[in-house]
MIDOSE-1310 file (N, C-alpha, C; in nm, 2 decimals, decimal comma, always signed):
residues 304
xxxx	-9,45/+2,76/+10,61/-9,40/+2,73/+10,74/-9,26/+2,67/+10,74; -9,17/+2,73/+10,81/-9,03/+2,69/+10,81/-9,01/+2,58/+10,92; -9,01/+2,45/+10,87/-9,00/+2,35/+10,97/-8,86/+2,35/+11,04; -8,76/+2,40/+10,97/-8,63/+2,41/+11,03/-8,63/+2,49/+11,16
xxxx	-8,70/+2,60/+11,15/-8,72/+2,69/+11,27/-8,79/+2,61/+11,38; -8,90/+2,54/+11,34/-8,98/+2,47/+11,44/-8,89/+2,37/+11,52; -8,82/+2,29/+11,44/-8,74/+2,18/+11,51/-8,62/+2,24/+11,59; -8,57/+2,36/+11,54/-8,46/+2,42/+11,62/-8,52/+2,47/+11,75
xxxx	-8,64/+2,53/+11,75/-8,71/+2,57/+11,87/-8,74/+2,45/+11,96; -8,78/+2,34/+11,90/-8,81/+2,22/+11,98/-8,68/+2,18/+12,05; -8,57/+2,17/+11,98/-8,44/+2,13/+12,04/-8,40/+2,22/+12,15; -8,41/+2,35/+12,13/-8,37/+2,45/+12,23/-8,47/+2,44/+12,35
xxxx	-8,60/+2,42/+12,32/-8,69/+2,42/+12,43/-8,67/+2,30/+12,52; -8,64/+2,18/+12,46/-8,61/+2,06/+12,54/-8,49/+2,08/+12,62; -8,39/+2,15/+12,57/-8,26/+2,17/+12,64/-8,28/+2,27/+12,75; -8,35/+2,38/+12,72/-8,37/+2,49/+12,81/-8,45/+2,44/+12,94
xxxx	-8,55/+2,36/+12,92/-8,64/+2,32/+13,03/-8,62/+2,17/+13,06; -8,49/+2,12/+13,05/-8,47/+1,98/+13,06/-8,52/+1,92/+13,19; -8,49/+1,99/+13,30/-8,53/+1,94/+13,43/-8,68/+1,93/+13,45; -8,76/+2,02/+13,39/-8,90/+2,02/+13,40/-8,95/+1,90/+13,31
xxxx	-8,90/+1,89/+13,19/-8,94/+1,78/+13,11/-8,91/+1,64/+13,17; -8,79/+1,63/+13,23/-8,76/+1,50/+13,30/-8,86/+1,48/+13,42; -8,90/+1,58/+13,49/-9,00/+1,57/+13,60/-9,13/+1,52/+13,54; -9,17/+1,57/+13,43/-9,30/+1,53/+13,36/-9,29/+1,38/+13,32
xxxx	-9,17/+1,35/+13,26/-9,16/+1,21/+13,21/-9,16/+1,11/+13,32; -9,09/+1,14/+13,43/-9,09/+1,05/+13,55/-9,22/+1,04/+13,61; -9,29/+1,15/+13,62/-9,43/+1,15/+13,68/-9,52/+1,07/+13,59; -9,51/+1,08/+13,46/-9,59/+1,00/+13,37/-9,55/+0,85/+13,38
xxxx	-9,42/+0,83/+13,40/-9,38/+0,69/+13,41/-9,45/+0,62/+13,53; -9,44/+0,69/+13,64/-9,50/+0,63/+13,76/-9,65/+0,62/+13,75; -9,72/+0,73/+13,71/-9,86/+0,73/+13,71/-9,92/+0,64/+13,61; -9,87/+0,64/+13,49/-9,92/+0,55/+13,38/-9,89/+0,40/+13,41
xxxx	-9,77/+0,38/+13,48/-9,75/+0,24/+13,52/-9,85/+0,19/+13,62; -9,88/+0,27/+13,72/-9,98/+0,24/+13,82/-10,12/+0,22/+13,75; -10,15/+0,31/+13,66/-10,27/+0,30/+13,59/-10,28/+0,17/+13,51; -10,17/+0,13/+13,44/-10,16/+0,01/+13,37/-10,18/-0,11/+13,46
xxxx	-10,12/-0,11/+13,58/-10,14/-0,22/+13,67/-10,28/-0,23/+13,72; -10,35/-0,11/+13,74/-10,49/-0,11/+13,77/-10,57/-0,17/+13,66; -10,54/-0,14/+13,54/-10,62/-0,20/+13,43/-10,60/-0,35/+13,42; -10,47/-0,40/+13,44/-10,45/-0,54/+13,44/-10,52/-0,61/+13,56
xxxx	-10,53/-0,55/+13,67/-10,60/-0,60/+13,79/-10,75/-0,61/+13,76; -10,80/-0,51/+13,69/-10,94/-0,51/+13,65/-10,97/-0,62/+13,55; -10,88/-0,65/+13,46/-10,90/-0,76/+13,37/-10,88/-0,89/+13,44; -10,79/-0,90/+13,54/-10,77/-1,02/+13,61/-10,90/-1,06/+13,69
xxxx	-10,97/-0,96/+13,75/-11,09/-0,98/+13,82/-11,20/-1,04/+13,73; -11,20/-0,99/+13,61/-11,30/-1,04/+13,51/-11,27/-1,18/+13,47; -11,14/-1,21/+13,45/-11,10/-1,35/+13,42/-11,12/-1,45/+13,53; -11,10/-1,40/+13,65/-11,12/-1,49/+13,77/-11,27/-1,51/+13,78
xxxx	-11,35/-1,41/+13,77/-11,50/-1,43/+13,78/-11,55/-1,52/+13,67; -11,50/-1,50/+13,55/-11,54/-1,58/+13,43/-11,50/-1,73/+13,45; -11,38/-1,75/+13,51/-11,33/-1,88/+13,53/-11,40/-1,96/+13,64; -11,43/-1,90/+13,75/-11,48/-1,97/+13,87/-11,62/-1,93/+13,90
xxxx	-11,67/-1,82/+13,84/-11,80/-1,77/+13,87/-11,79/-1,66/+13,97; -11,88/-1,56/+13,95/-11,87/-1,44/+14,04/-11,91/-1,47/+14,18; -11,89/-1,37/+14,27/-11,92/-1,40/+14,41/-12,07/-1,42/+14,43; -12,16/-1,40/+14,33/-12,30/-1,42/+14,34/-12,34/-1,55/+14,28
xxxx	-12,25/-1,64/+14,25/-12,28/-1,76/+14,18/-12,24/-1,89/+14,27; -12,32/-1,99/+14,25/-12,29/-2,12/+14,30/-12,30/-2,22/+14,18; -12,23/-2,33/+14,19/-12,23/-2,43/+14,07/-12,29/-2,56/+14,12; -12,38/-2,61/+14,04/-12,44/-2,75/+14,06/-12,38/-2,84/+13,96
xxxx	-12,30/-2,93/+14,00/-12,24/-3,03/+13,90/-12,33/-3,15/+13,89; -12,35/-3,19/+13,77/-12,44/-3,30/+13,74/-12,36/-3,44/+13,72; -12,43/-3,54/+13,73/-12,37/-3,68/+13,72/-12,33/-3,70/+13,57; -12,21/-3,76/+13,55/-12,16/-3,79/+13,42/-12,15/-3,93/+13,39
xxxx	-12,17/-4,01/+13,50/-12,16/-4,16/+13,48/-12,03/-4,22/+13,48; -11,92/-4,14/+13,49/-11,78/-4,20/+13,49/-11,70/-4,17/+13,62; -11,72/-4,04/+13,67/-11,64/-4,01/+13,79/-11,72/-3,98/+13,91; -11,85/-4,01/+13,91/-11,94/-3,98/+14,02/-11,93/-4,09/+14,13
xxxx	-11,94/-4,05/+14,25/-11,94/-4,14/+14,37/-12,04/-4,10/+14,47; -12,16/-4,06/+14,43/-12,26/-4,01/+14,52/-12,39/-4,10/+14,50; -12,47/-4,12/+14,61/-12,59/-4,20/+14,60/-12,69/-4,15/+14,50; -12,69/-4,02/+14,47/-12,79/-3,97/+14,37/-12,74/-3,99/+14,23
xxxx	-12,63/-4,05/+14,21/-12,58/-4,07/+14,07/-12,57/-4,22/+14,04; -12,66/-4,26/+13,96/-12,66/-4,40/+13,92/-12,63/-4,42/+13,77; -12,59/-4,31/+13,71/-12,55/-4,30/+13,57/-12,55/-4,16/+13,52; -12,53/-4,13/+13,39/-12,53/-4,00/+13,34/-12,67/-3,93/+13,37
xxxx	-12,66/-3,80/+13,39/-12,79/-3,73/+13,42/-12,88/-3,74/+13,29; -13,00/-3,75/+13,31/-13,10/-3,76/+13,20/-13,17/-3,63/+13,18; -13,23/-3,62/+13,06/-13,31/-3,49/+13,03/-13,42/-3,47/+13,13; -13,48/-3,58/+13,18/-13,59/-3,56/+13,28/-13,54/-3,51/+13,41
xxxx	-13,42/-3,56/+13,45/-13,36/-3,51/+13,57/-13,32/-3,36/+13,56; -13,27/-3,33/+13,45/-13,23/-3,18/+13,43/-13,36/-3,10/+13,43; -13,46/-3,15/+13,37/-13,59/-3,07/+13,38/-13,64/-3,05/+13,52; -13,63/-3,16/+13,60/-13,67/-3,15/+13,74/-13,58/-3,05/+13,82
xxxx	-13,45/-3,05/+13,79/-13,36/-2,95/+13,86/-13,39/-2,81/+13,81; -13,41/-2,79/+13,69/-13,45/-2,66/+13,64/-13,58/-2,61/+13,70; -13,67/-2,69/+13,72/-13,80/-2,66/+13,78/-13,78/-2,61/+13,92; -13,69/-2,68/+13,99/-13,66/-2,64/+14,13/-13,60/-2,50/+14,13
xxxx	-13,50/-2,48/+14,04/-13,43/-2,35/+14,03/-13,53/-2,24/+13,99; -13,62/-2,26/+13,90/-13,72/-2,16/+13,86/-13,81/-2,12/+13,98; -13,84/-2,22/+14,06/-13,93/-2,19/+14,17/-13,86/-2,13/+14,29; -13,73/-2,14/+14,30/-13,66/-2,08/+14,41/-13,66/-1,93/+14,40
xxxx	-13,71/-1,86/+14,50/-13,71/-1,71/+14,49/-13,58/-1,64/+14,50; -13,48/-1,72/+14,55/-13,34/-1,66/+14,57/-13,25/-1,68/+14,44; -13,30/-1,74/+14,34/-13,23/-1,76/+14,22/-13,26/-1,65/+14,12; -13,16/-1,58/+14,08/-13,18/-1,47/+13,98/-13,18/-1,53/+13,84
xxxx	-13,07/-1,59/+13,80/-13,06/-1,65/+13,67/-12,97/-1,78/+13,68; -12,98/-1,87/+13,58/-12,89/-1,98/+13,58/-12,86/-2,02/+13,43; -12,75/-2,09/+13,41/-12,72/-2,13/+13,27/-12,66/-2,27/+13,29; -12,68/-2,35/+13,18/-12,62/-2,49/+13,18/-12,49/-2,49/+13,10
xxxx	-12,39/-2,54/+13,16/-12,26/-2,55/+13,09/-12,25/-2,70/+13,05; -12,22/-2,72/+12,92/-12,21/-2,85/+12,86/-12,08/-2,91/+12,89; -12,06/-3,04/+12,86/-11,94/-3,11/+12,88/-11,83/-3,05/+12,80; -11,86/-3,02/+12,67/-11,77/-2,96/+12,58/-11,72/-2,82/+12,63
xxxx	-11,81/-2,74/+12,68/-11,78/-2,61/+12,74/-11,69/-2,62/+12,86; -11,72/-2,72/+12,94/-11,64/-2,75/+13,06/-11,50/-2,79/+13,02; -11,49/-2,87/+12,92/-11,36/-2,92/+12,87/-11,28/-2,81/+12,81; -11,34/-2,72/+12,74/-11,27/-2,60/+12,69/-11,22/-2,51/+12,80
xxxx	-11,30/-2,49/+12,90/-11,27/-2,40/+13,01/-11,15/-2,46/+13,09; -11,15/-2,59/+13,11/-11,04/-2,64/+13,20/-10,90/-2,64/+13,12; -10,91/-2,63/+12,99/-10,79/-2,62/+12,91/-10,71/-2,49/+12,94; -10,78/-2,39/+12,99/-10,72/-2,26/+13,01/-10,67/-2,25/+13,16
xxxx	-10,67/-2,36/+13,23/-10,63/-2,35/+13,37/-10,48/-2,39/+13,39; -10,40/-2,37/+13,28/-10,26/-2,41/+13,28/-10,24/-2,56/+13,31; -10,33/-2,64/+13,28/-10,31/-2,78/+13,29/-10,22/-2,83/+13,17; -10,12/-2,92/+13,20/-10,03/-2,96/+13,10/-10,10/-3,00/+12,97
xxxx	-10,06/-2,96/+12,86/-10,12/-2,99/+12,73/-10,12/-3,14/+12,70; -10,03/-3,22/+12,76/-10,02/-3,36/+12,74/-10,14/-3,43/+12,80; -10,21/-3,37/+12,90/-10,33/-3,43/+12,96/-10,45/-3,44/+12,86; -10,44/-3,36/+12,75/-10,55/-3,36/+12,65/-10,52/-3,42/+12,52
xxxx	-10,39/-3,47/+12,51/-10,35/-3,53/+12,38/-10,32/-3,68/+12,39; -10,30/-3,74/+12,28/-10,26/-3,88/+12,28/-10,38/-3,97/+12,25; -10,35/-4,10/+12,23/-10,46/-4,19/+12,20/-10,56/-4,22/+12,31; -10,50/-4,20/+12,43/-10,58/-4,22/+12,56/-10,55/-4,11/+12,65
xxxx	-10,60/-3,99/+12,63/-10,57/-3,87/+12,71/-10,62/-3,89/+12,85; -10,55/-3,82/+12,94/-10,59/-3,83/+13,09/-10,72/-3,76/+13,11; -10,74/-3,65/+13,03/-10,87/-3,58/+13,05/-10,94/-3,58/+12,92; -11,07/-3,63/+12,92/-11,15/-3,64/+12,80/-11,28/-3,56/+12,82
xxxx	-11,34/-3,53/+12,71/-11,47/-3,46/+12,72/-11,57/-3,53/+12,81; -11,57/-3,67/+12,79/-11,66/-3,75/+12,87/-11,64/-3,74/+13,02; -11,52/-3,70/+13,06/-11,49/-3,69/+13,20/-11,55/-3,57/+13,27; -11,58/-3,47/+13,18/-11,63/-3,34/+13,23/-11,78/-3,35/+13,27
xxxx	-11,82/-3,30/+13,38/-11,96/-3,30/+13,42/-12,03/-3,18/+13,36; -12,16/-3,20/+13,33/-12,24/-3,08/+13,30/-12,27/-3,01/+13,43; -12,30/-2,88/+13,42/-12,32/-2,80/+13,55/-12,41/-2,68/+13,52; -12,48/-2,65/+13,63/-12,56/-2,53/+13,63/-12,49/-2,42/+13,71
xxxx	-12,47/-2,31/+13,64/-12,40/-2,19/+13,71/-12,52/-2,09/+13,75; -12,54/-2,08/+13,88/-12,65/-2,01/+13,93/-12,61/-1,87/+13,99; -12,68/-1,77/+13,94/-12,66/-1,64/+14,00/-12,77/-1,61/+14,10; -12,73/-1,57/+14,22/-12,82/-1,55/+14,33/-12,86/-1,40/+14,34
xxxx	-12,98/-1,38/+14,39/-13,02/-1,24/+14,41/-12,95/-1,19/+14,54; -12,93/-1,28/+14,63/-12,86/-1,24/+14,76/-12,76/-1,35/+14,79; -12,63/-1,31/+14,80/-12,53/-1,42/+14,83/-12,55/-1,48/+14,96; -12,62/-1,41/+15,05/-12,63/-1,47/+15,19/-12,74/-1,58/+15,19
xxxx	-12,81/-1,59/+15,08/-12,92/-1,69/+15,07/-12,87/-1,82/+15,00; -12,74/-1,84/+14,99/-12,69/-1,95/+14,92/-12,74/-2,09/+14,98; -12,75/-2,09/+15,11/-12,79/-2,22/+15,17/-12,92/-2,27/+15,13; -13,02/-2,18/+15,10/-13,15/-2,23/+15,06/-13,14/-2,29/+14,92
xxxx	-13,06/-2,24/+14,83/-13,05/-2,30/+14,70/-12,98/-2,43/+14,71; -12,87/-2,44/+14,79/-12,80/-2,56/+14,80/-12,89/-2,67/+14,86; -12,97/-2,64/+14,96/-13,06/-2,73/+15,02/-13,17/-2,78/+14,92; -13,21/-2,69/+14,83/-13,32/-2,73/+14,74/-13,27/-2,82/+14,63
xxxx	-13,14/-2,82/+14,59/-13,09/-2,90/+14,48/-13,01/-3,02/+14,53; -12,95/-3,01/+14,65/-12,86/-3,11/+14,70/-12,94/-3,24/+14,72; -12,90/-3,35/+14,67/-12,97/-3,48/+14,68/-13,07/-3,51/+14,57; -13,09/-3,41/+14,48/-13,18/-3,44/+14,37/-13,12/-3,54/+14,28
xxxx	-13,20/-3,62/+14,21/-13,14/-3,72/+14,12/-13,07/-3,65/+14,01; -12,95/-3,69/+13,98/-12,87/-3,63/+13,87/-12,77/-3,53/+13,92; -12,78/-3,49/+14,05/-12,69/-3,39/+14,11/-12,57/-3,46/+14,18; -12,45/-3,43/+14,13/-12,33/-3,50/+14,19/-12,29/-3,42/+14,31
xxxx	-12,28/-3,29/+14,30/-12,24/-3,21/+14,42/-12,27/-3,06/+14,39; -12,28/-2,98/+14,49/-12,30/-2,84/+14,48/-12,18/-2,77/+14,53; -12,12/-2,68/+14,45/-12,00/-2,60/+14,49/-12,04/-2,46/+14,51; -12,01/-2,41/+14,63/-12,04/-2,27/+14,66/-11,90/-2,20/+14,69
xxxx	-11,86/-2,13/+14,59/-11,73/-2,06/+14,61/-11,75/-1,91/+14,65; -11,87/-1,88/+14,70/-11,90/-1,74/+14,73/-11,80/-1,68/+14,83; -11,78/-1,76/+14,94/-11,69/-1,70/+15,05/-11,55/-1,69/+15,00; -11,50/-1,79/+14,93/-11,36/-1,79/+14,88/-11,35/-1,68/+14,77
xxxx	-11,43/-1,68/+14,67/-11,42/-1,59/+14,56/-11,45/-1,45/+14,60; -11,54/-1,43/+14,70/-11,57/-1,30/+14,75/-11,45/-1,23/+14,81; -11,37/-1,31/+14,89/-11,25/-1,25/+14,95/-11,14/-1,23/+14,84; -11,13/-1,32/+14,74/-11,03/-1,30/+14,64/-11,06/-1,18/+14,55
xxxx	-11,18/-1,17/+14,51/-11,22/-1,06/+14,42/-11,22/-0,93/+14,50; -11,25/-0,94/+14,63/-11,24/-0,82/+14,72/-11,10/-0,77/+14,73; -11,00/-0,86/+14,74/-10,86/-0,82/+14,75/-10,82/-0,76/+14,62; -10,86/-0,82/+14,51/-10,82/-0,77/+14,38/-10,88/-0,63/+14,36
xxxx	-11,00/-0,61/+14,40/-11,07/-0,48/+14,39/-11,00/-0,37/+14,47; -10,96/-0,41/+14,59/-10,88/-0,31/+14,68/-10,75/-0,27/+14,62; -10,68/-0,37/+14,56/-10,55/-0,34/+14,50/-10,57/-0,25/+14,38; -10,67/-0,29/+14,30/-10,70/-0,21/+14,18/-10,74/-0,07/+14,22
xxxx	-10,83/-0,05/+14,31/-10,87/+0,08/+14,35/-10,76/+0,17/+14,41; -10,67/+0,10/+14,49/-10,56/+0,17/+14,54/-10,46/+0,22/+14,43; -10,43/+0,13/+14,33/-10,34/+0,18/+14,23/-10,41/+0,29/+14,14; -10,54/+0,28/+14,12/-10,61/+0,38/+14,04/-10,61/+0,51/+14,11
xxxx	-10,63/+0,51/+14,24/-10,63/+0,64/+14,32/-10,49/+0,70/+14,31; -10,39/+0,62/+14,33/-10,25/+0,67/+14,33/-10,22/+0,72/+14,19; -10,26/+0,65/+14,09/-10,24/+0,69/+13,95/-10,31/+0,82/+13,92; -10,43/+0,84/+13,97/-10,51/+0,96/+13,95/-10,43/+1,08/+14,01
xxxx	-10,38/+1,07/+14,13/-10,31/+1,17/+14,20/-10,19/+1,21/+14,12; -10,11/+1,11/+14,08/-9,99/+1,14/+14,00/-10,02/+1,20/+13,86; -10,13/+1,16/+13,80/-10,17/+1,22/+13,68/-10,21/+1,37/+13,69; -10,27/+1,40/+13,80/-10,30/+1,54/+13,83/-10,17/+1,62/+13,85
xxxx	-10,07/+1,56/+13,92/-9,94/+1,62/+13,93/-9,87/+1,64/+13,80; -9,89/+1,54/+13,71/-9,83/+1,55/+13,58/-9,89/+1,67/+13,50; -10,02/+1,68/+13,51/-10,09/+1,79/+13,44/-10,04/+1,93/+13,49; -10,02/+1,94/+13,62/-9,97/+2,07/+13,68/-9,82/+2,09/+13,63
xxxx	-9,74/+1,99/+13,62/-9,61/+2,00/+13,57/-9,61/+2,05/+13,42; -9,70/+1,99/+13,35/-9,71/+2,03/+13,20/-9,75/+2,18/+13,20; -9,84/+2,22/+13,28/-9,88/+2,36/+13,28/-9,77/+2,45/+13,31; -9,69/+2,41/+13,42/-9,57/+2,50/+13,46/-9,47/+2,50/+13,35
xxxx	-9,45/+2,38/+13,28/-9,35/+2,38/+13,18/-9,38/+2,47/+13,06; -9,51/+2,47/+13,02/-9,56/+2,56/+12,92/-9,54/+2,70/+12,96; -9,57/+2,73/+13,08/-9,56/+2,87/+13,13/-9,41/+2,92/+13,12; -9,32/+2,84/+13,17/-9,18/+2,87/+13,18/-9,13/+2,88/+13,03
xxxx	-9,17/+2,79/+12,95/-9,12/+2,79/+12,81/-9,17/+2,92/+12,74; -9,29/+2,96/+12,76/-9,35/+3,08/+12,70/-9,28/+3,20/+12,75; -9,25/+3,20/+12,88/-9,18/+3,32/+12,94/-9,04/+3,33/+12,88; -8,97/+3,22/+12,87/-8,83/+3,22/+12,82/-8,83/+3,27/+12,67
xxxx	-8,93/+3,25/+12,60/-8,94/+3,29/+12,46/-9,02/+3,41/+12,43; -9,05/+3,49/+12,53/-9,14/+3,60/+12,52/-9,10/+3,70/+12,41; -8,97/+3,72/+12,40/-8,92/+3,82/+12,30/-8,94/+3,76/+12,16; -8,90/+3,63/+12,14/-8,92/+3,57/+12,01/-9,07/+3,57/+11,97
xxxx	-9,16/+3,54/+12,07/-9,30/+3,53/+12,04/-9,35/+3,67/+12,00; -9,30/+3,78/+12,07/-9,34/+3,91/+12,04/-9,30/+3,95/+11,90; -9,18/+3,92/+11,86/-9,13/+3,95/+11,72/-9,22/+3,87/+11,62; -9,24/+3,74/+11,64/-9,32/+3,67/+11,55/-9,46/+3,72/+11,54
xxxx	-9,52/+3,77/+11,65/-9,65/+3,83/+11,64/-9,65/+3,96/+11,55; -9,54/+4,04/+11,56/-9,53/+4,16/+11,48/-9,52/+4,13/+11,33; -9,45/+4,02/+11,30/-9,44/+3,99/+11,15/-9,55/+3,91/+11,10; -9,66/+3,88/+11,19/-9,78/+3,82/+11,14/-9,78/+3,67/+11,15
xxxx	-9,70/+3,61/+11,23/-9,70/+3,46/+11,24/-9,83/+3,41/+11,30; -9,88/+3,30/+11,26/-10,00/+3,25/+11,30/-9,99/+3,18/+11,44; -10,10/+3,17/+11,51/-10,10/+3,10/+11,64/-10,04/+2,96/+11,64; -10,09/+2,89/+11,53/-10,04/+2,75/+11,52/-9,89/+2,74/+11,50
xxxx	-9,83/+2,83/+11,42/-9,69/+2,83/+11,39/-9,61/+2,86/+11,52; -9,66/+2,95/+11,60/-9,60/+2,98/+11,73/-9,61/+2,87/+11,83; -9,73/+2,81/+11,83/-9,76/+2,70/+11,93/-9,70/+2,57/+11,89; -9,66/+2,54/+11,77/-9,62/+2,41/+11,72/-9,50/+2,36/+11,80
xxxx	-9,39/+2,44/+11,83/-9,28/+2,39/+11,91/-9,33/+2,34/+12,05; -9,42/+2,41/+12,11/-9,47/+2,37/+12,24/-9,54/+2,24/+12,23; -9,62/+2,22/+12,12/-9,70/+2,10/+12,10/-9,60/+1,98/+12,08; -9,49/+2,00/+12,00/-9,40/+1,90/+11,98/-9,32/+1,86/+12,11
xxxx	-9,29/+1,96/+12,19/-9,23/+1,93/+12,32/-9,32/+1,84/+12,40; -9,45/+1,87/+12,41/-9,54/+1,79/+12,48/-9,55/+1,65/+12,43; -9,55/+1,64/+12,29/-9,56/+1,51/+12,23/-9,43/+1,43/+12,26; -9,32/+1,49/+12,25/-9,19/+1,41/+12,29/-9,19/+1,37/+12,43
xxxx	-9,24/+1,45/+12,52/-9,25/+1,42/+12,66/-9,35/+1,30/+12,68; -9,46/+1,31/+12,62/-9,56/+1,21/+12,63/-9,51/+1,07/+12,58; -9,45/+1,07/+12,46/-9,39/+0,95/+12,40/-9,29/+0,89/+12,49; -9,20/+0,97/+12,55/-9,10/+0,92/+12,64/-9,16/+0,85/+12,76
xxxx	-9,26/+0,93/+12,82/-9,33/+0,87/+12,94/-9,40/+0,75/+12,91; -9,48/+0,74/+12,80/-9,55/+0,62/+12,77/-9,46/+0,50/+12,74; -9,35/+0,53/+12,67/-9,26/+0,42/+12,64/-9,20/+0,36/+12,77; -9,16/+0,45/+12,86/-9,10/+0,40/+12,99/-9,21/+0,32/+13,07
xxxx	-9,33/+0,38/+13,07/-9,44/+0,31/+13,14/-9,47/+0,17/+13,08; -9,47/+0,17/+12,95/-9,49/+0,04/+12,88/-9,39/-0,06/+12,91; -9,26/-0,01/+12,92/-9,15/-0,10/+12,95/-9,16/-0,15/+13,10; -9,20/-0,06/+13,19/-9,22/-0,10/+13,33/-9,33/-0,20/+13,34
xxxx	-9,44/-0,18/+13,27/-9,55/-0,27/+13,27/-9,51/-0,41/+13,21; -9,42/-0,41/+13,11/-9,38/-0,53/+13,05/-9,29/-0,61/+13,15; -9,21/-0,54/+13,23/-9,13/-0,61/+13,34/-9,23/-0,67/+13,44; -9,33/-0,60/+13,48/-9,43/-0,66/+13,57/-9,49/-0,78/+13,51
xxxx	-9,53/-0,78/+13,38/-9,60/-0,89/+13,32/-9,50/-1,01/+13,31; -9,38/-0,98/+13,27/-9,28/-1,09/+13,25/-9,24/-1,16/+13,38; -9,20/-1,08/+13,48/-9,14/-1,14/+13,60/-9,25/-1,16/+13,71; -9,35/-1,08/+13,71/-9,46/-1,09/+13,81/-9,57/-1,19/+13,78
xxxx	-9,61/-1,19/+13,65/-9,72/-1,27/+13,61/-9,68/-1,40/+13,53; -9,61/-1,38/+13,42/-9,57/-1,49/+13,33/-9,48/-1,59/+13,40; -9,38/-1,54/+13,47/-9,28/-1,63/+13,53/-9,31/-1,67/+13,67; -9,41/-1,60/+13,73/-9,44/-1,63/+13,87/-9,59/-1,68/+13,89
xxxx	-9,68/-1,59/+13,87/-9,82/-1,62/+13,90/-9,88/-1,73/+13,81; -9,83/-1,73/+13,68/-9,89/-1,82/+13,59/-9,85/-1,97/+13,62; -9,75/-1,99/+13,71/-9,72/-2,12/+13,75/-9,82/-2,17/+13,86; -9,90/-2,09/+13,91/-10,01/-2,13/+14,00/-10,13/-2,16/+13,92
xxxx	-10,17/-2,29/+13,91/-10,26/-2,33/+13,81/-10,41/-2,33/+13,86; -10,43/-2,26/+13,97/-10,57/-2,26/+14,02/-10,65/-2,15/+13,96; -10,59/-2,06/+13,88/-10,67/-1,95/+13,82/-10,62/-1,92/+13,68; -10,70/-1,85/+13,60/-10,66/-1,80/+13,47/-10,60/-1,66/+13,49
xxxx	-10,48/-1,64/+13,44/-10,41/-1,52/+13,46/-10,41/-1,43/+13,33; -10,39/-1,30/+13,35/-10,38/-1,21/+13,24/-10,25/-1,25/+13,16; -10,26/-1,22/+13,03/-10,14/-1,25/+12,95/-10,10/-1,13/+12,86; -10,03/-1,15/+12,76/-9,98/-1,04/+12,68/-10,09/-0,97/+12,60
xxxx	-10,20/-1,04/+12,57/-10,31/-0,98/+12,51/-10,37/-0,87/+12,60; -10,39/-0,90/+12,73/-10,44/-0,80/+12,82/-10,33/-0,69/+12,84; -10,20/-0,72/+12,83/-10,10/-0,62/+12,85/-10,11/-0,52/+12,74; -10,13/-0,56/+12,61/-10,14/-0,47/+12,50/-10,26/-0,38/+12,51
xxxx	-10,37/-0,44/+12,57/-10,49/-0,35/+12,59/-10,45/-0,24/+12,69; -10,38/-0,28/+12,80/-10,35/-0,18/+12,90/-10,25/-0,07/+12,84; -10,15/-0,12/+12,76/-10,06/-0,03/+12,69/-10,13/+0,07/+12,60; -10,23/+0,02/+12,52/-10,31/+0,10/+12,43/-10,38/+0,21/+12,51
xxxx	-10,44/+0,18/+12,62/-10,51/+0,28/+12,70/-10,42/+0,38/+12,76; -10,31/+0,34/+12,82/-10,22/+0,44/+12,88/-10,15/+0,52/+12,77; -10,13/+0,47/+12,65/-10,07/+0,54/+12,54/-10,16/+0,66/+12,50; -10,29/+0,63/+12,48/-10,38/+0,73/+12,44/-10,39/+0,84/+12,55
xxxx	-10,41/+0,79/+12,68/-10,42/+0,88/+12,79/-10,30/+0,97/+12,81; -10,18/+0,91/+12,79/-10,05/+0,98/+12,81/-10,04/+1,09/+12,71; -10,07/+1,07/+12,58/-10,07/+1,17/+12,48/-10,17/+1,28/+12,50; -10,29/+1,23/+12,53/-10,40/+1,33/+12,55/-10,38/+1,42/+12,66
xxxx	-10,33/+1,37/+12,78/-10,31/+1,45/+12,90/-10,19/+1,55/+12,89; -10,11/+1,53/+12,79/-10,00/+1,63/+12,77/-10,03/+1,72/+12,65; -10,08/+1,67/+12,54/-10,10/+1,75/+12,43/-10,23/+1,84/+12,45; -10,34/+1,78/+12,50/-10,46/+1,86/+12,52/-10,44/+1,99/+12,60
xxxx	-10,38/+1,98/+12,73/-10,36/+2,10/+12,80/-10,26/+2,20/+12,73; -10,17/+2,14/+12,66/-10,08/+2,23/+12,58/-10,15/+2,31/+12,48; -10,25/+2,25/+12,41/-10,33/+2,32/+12,31/-10,41/+2,43/+12,38; -10,46/+2,40/+12,50/-10,54/+2,50/+12,57/-10,46/+2,62/+12,63
xxxx	-10,35/+2,58/+12,69/-10,27/+2,68/+12,76/-10,18/+2,77/+12,67; -10,14/+2,71/+12,56/-10,06/+2,80/+12,47/-10,13/+2,92/+12,42; -10,26/+2,90/+12,40/-10,34/+3,02/+12,35/-10,34/+3,13/+12,45; -10,32/+3,10/+12,58/-10,31/+3,20/+12,68/-10,17/+3,26/+12,70
xxxx	-10,07/+3,17/+12,70/-9,94/+3,21/+12,74/-9,86/+3,27/+12,62; -9,90/+3,25/+12,49/-9,83/+3,30/+12,38/-9,89/+3,44/+12,33; -9,99/+3,48/+12,41/-10,04/+3,62/+12,38/-9,95/+3,72/+12,43; -9,90/+3,81/+12,34/-9,81/+3,91/+12,39/-9,87/+4,05/+12,36
C-alpha cells in the first residue's frame, strides 16, 4: 500500500471539500460542547444530591453536646437514644431507608464545601470533628409525607433538629435537570445534523474522485485502500471538532465554574476531574459518529 498516495489524496480531499469539512467541524464544535455541558450538569446534579441529600431525603441532626441549644439535648446523644430513634424510623411507613452519618463523615463532607482550609488547621481549629453532629439521612417513599416523619422524630431525646431540604433541593435539582435536558436535546439535534453533513461530504468526495476510483478498481485496488483517504478525512475532521469542543468546554469550566460558581460556598461544584470525564465521552462520540458512518457509506459510494 502506497502511503504517499493516501496522504496526497487526503490533502487534496481536505482542500477540495474545505467548506463541507469546516461545516462539519463547526457543527461538531457546537453539538459536542452542548453535550459536554449536559454531562457536566448531570455530574453537578449528582454532586448536589450527594452533598445535601436528594429531593426524597430529610436529615435528622443529633445532639453532640457542644453546639446544641434545644430542650431535648442535655448532652451528646447516647446509644440508647439512637436505638429509640431508629425504632421510630423503622416503624414509620413513610420511611424507605435511612443511614447514620458519623461525626468524622460529617467533618470530611464539610471540608468539600469550599470552607477555608484555615478553619481545619492549627492548634485550635475553628471547626473540629467534635463540633460535627451525627445525623440520620432518611429517604422517603413519598416526598409529600415528610411532615409525618418530622413529627415522629422531632422532640425525641437526642434529636437536635430536623432539616427538610425537599422543597429547596427539589427546585434546584429540577432546574439543573431542565438545563441538562435542554442542552442534551439541542446537542442531539446538532449531532444528527453533523451526521448528515458527514454523509454529504463523503458523497461529494466520492463523486469528485469517481474517475480515480474507477481506475483503481480496474487495477485491482482493495476496498480498504480506496476508502482509507475518506476515513482519514473523517478522522481529521473529528479530531478538529473534538479539540475545539474540548477547548470551549475548558473555557466554560475556567470562567463559568472555577472562577465564578466555585466562589459560592453553599454547594459542591464540578471540577477538572469531571471536565476530563466529559471530554473523554465527547472525544469517543465525536470520533465514532464521523468514522463509523464513513466506514458504512464508503462501501456504497466507492462502488463503480
